[in-house]
C-alpha positions as CSV (number, residue, x, y, z in Angstrom):
1,M,-22.9,13.2,8.4
2,D,-19.1,13.4,8.6
3,D,-17.3,10.0,7.6
4,V,-15.7,8.2,10.6
5,R,-11.7,8.4,9.8
6,V,-10.0,5.2,10.4
7,A,-5.8,5.0,10.8
8,A,-5.1,1.3,10.0
9,I,-2.3,-0.1,11.9
10,A,0.1,-2.8,10.4
11,S,3.1,-4.5,11.4
12,L,6.4,-3.7,9.9
13,T,7.9,-7.2,10.5
14,P,11.2,-8.2,8.9
15,L,11.1,-10.3,5.6
16,E,13.2,-13.1,7.9
17,E,10.0,-13.9,9.4
18,L,7.9,-14.8,6.3
19,D,7.9,-18.5,6.6
20,L,7.2,-18.2,10.4
21,D,4.1,-15.9,10.1
22,P,3.7,-14.8,6.8
23,F,0.7,-12.7,7.6
24,L,3.2,-10.6,9.9
25,V,5.0,-9.7,7.2
26,D,2.5,-9.1,4.5
27,T,1.6,-5.5,5.4
28,R,-0.5,-5.2,2.0
29,S,-2.9,-7.7,3.5
30,Q,-3.1,-6.2,6.6
31,H,-3.8,-2.8,5.4
32,E,-6.5,-4.6,2.8
33,M,-8.0,-6.4,6.0
34,C,-8.5,-3.1,7.7
35,A,-9.5,-1.6,4.9
36,K,-12.5,-4.3,4.4
37,W,-13.4,-3.7,7.8
38,A,-13.4,-0.2,7.6
39,A,-15.3,-0.3,4.5
40,G,-17.9,-2.6,5.9
41,R,-19.1,0.0,8.6
42,G,-19.5,2.7,6.4
43,Y,-16.1,4.5,7.5
44,V,-13.0,5.8,5.5
45,V,-9.6,4.6,6.0
46,T,-7.3,7.9,6.3
47,R,-4.0,6.7,7.1
48,Q,-2.3,4.0,6.8
49,L,0.5,3.2,9.6
50,L,3.6,0.8,9.5
51,F,5.2,0.3,13.0
52,Y,7.6,-2.0,14.3
53,G,7.6,-1.8,18.6
54,L,6.6,1.5,18.4
55,R,5.9,3.1,21.9
56,P,2.5,4.4,23.1
57,D,3.3,7.7,23.4
58,H,5.0,7.9,20.4
59,V,3.8,11.5,18.5
60,G,3.7,9.7,15.2
61,L,0.5,7.8,16.5
62,W,-0.9,11.0,17.7
63,A,-0.4,13.6,15.5
64,D,-3.5,12.8,13.4
65,V,-5.9,12.1,16.5
66,D,-5.1,15.6,17.9
67,A,-5.3,17.4,14.6
68,G,-8.9,15.8,14.4
69,L,-8.0,13.6,11.5
70,V,-8.5,10.1,13.2
71,D,-11.6,8.7,14.7
72,V,-10.6,5.2,15.1
73,F,-7.6,3.0,15.2
74,V,-8.0,-0.6,13.8
75,A,-5.5,-3.2,13.5
76,P,-6.2,-7.0,11.7
77,N,-5.8,-8.6,14.9
78,E,-4.1,-8.7,18.4
79,R,-0.9,-10.1,17.1
80,V,-0.4,-7.4,14.4
81,L,-1.0,-5.0,17.1
82,A,1.2,-6.9,19.7
83,R,4.0,-6.8,17.0
84,A,3.2,-3.1,16.1
85,L,3.3,-1.6,19.4
86,T,5.5,-2.2,22.6
87,S,2.6,-2.0,25.1
88,V,-0.8,-2.7,23.7
89,P,-2.3,-2.1,27.3
90,E,-1.0,1.2,27.5
91,F,-1.8,2.1,23.7
92,S,-5.5,1.0,24.7
93,A,-5.6,2.8,27.7
94,E,-3.9,6.1,25.7
95,C,-6.9,5.6,23.2
96,A,-9.5,5.8,26.1
97,R,-7.9,8.6,27.6
98,R,-8.1,10.6,24.4
99,G,-11.4,9.2,23.4
100,V,-10.3,7.2,20.5
101,R,-11.7,4.0,19.5
102,L,-9.4,1.3,18.8
103,E,-10.9,-1.9,17.2
104,T,-9.7,-5.3,15.5
105,A,-10.8,-6.4,12.1
106,G,-10.7,-10.0,13.3
107,L,-11.4,-11.2,9.8
108,D,-10.1,-14.5,8.0
109,E,-6.4,-14.1,7.6
110,P,-5.4,-15.1,3.8
111,A,-4.0,-18.4,3.3
112,Y,-0.1,-18.7,2.1
113,D,1.2,-21.3,0.1
114,A,4.7,-21.5,-1.3
115,T,3.6,-19.1,-4.3
116,K,2.0,-16.7,-2.4
117,K,5.2,-16.2,0.1
118,A,7.5,-16.2,-3.3
119,H,5.5,-13.3,-4.2
120,I,5.8,-11.2,-0.9
121,H,9.5,-11.7,-0.9
122,R,10.1,-10.6,-4.4
123,R,7.5,-7.4,-3.6
124,L,9.6,-6.5,-0.3
125,S,13.2,-7.6,-1.2
126,M,13.0,-5.4,-4.6
127,P,11.3,-2.5,-4.0
128,T,14.2,-0.2,-5.3
129,A,14.5,-2.0,-8.4
130,G,11.3,-0.7,-9.6
131,Y,8.9,-3.8,-8.8
132,D,5.7,-2.8,-7.9
133,G,4.3,-5.9,-6.4
134,C,2.2,-7.0,-9.5
């Protein structure tokens, strides 16, 4: 049997919103949540997508679907999906029209204390300095 191929959607939220909603800024944890959801079902994450306010008809969303490389879109939760796309209802309708499932992982978000927020801030503010987030 072929693997179910998943495209994991994360929201590319500005670092300035770290204190307001750290999970929306923490794309690494968003993708980890999607991967955990997929692994729990025996699915394979084949694409990690980062969007902020993308139109549901954008070609970047559908290229892998049209090529037969994606069977399911998953986002960590509705809040992330709403930030990633300009219209979740339009995206849902397009998924239905194209026969692609849209899921939310719905797992618990990680807890964020000052140390974890500082780690995220450092990782995202120093990518060109060679910092790899470890």
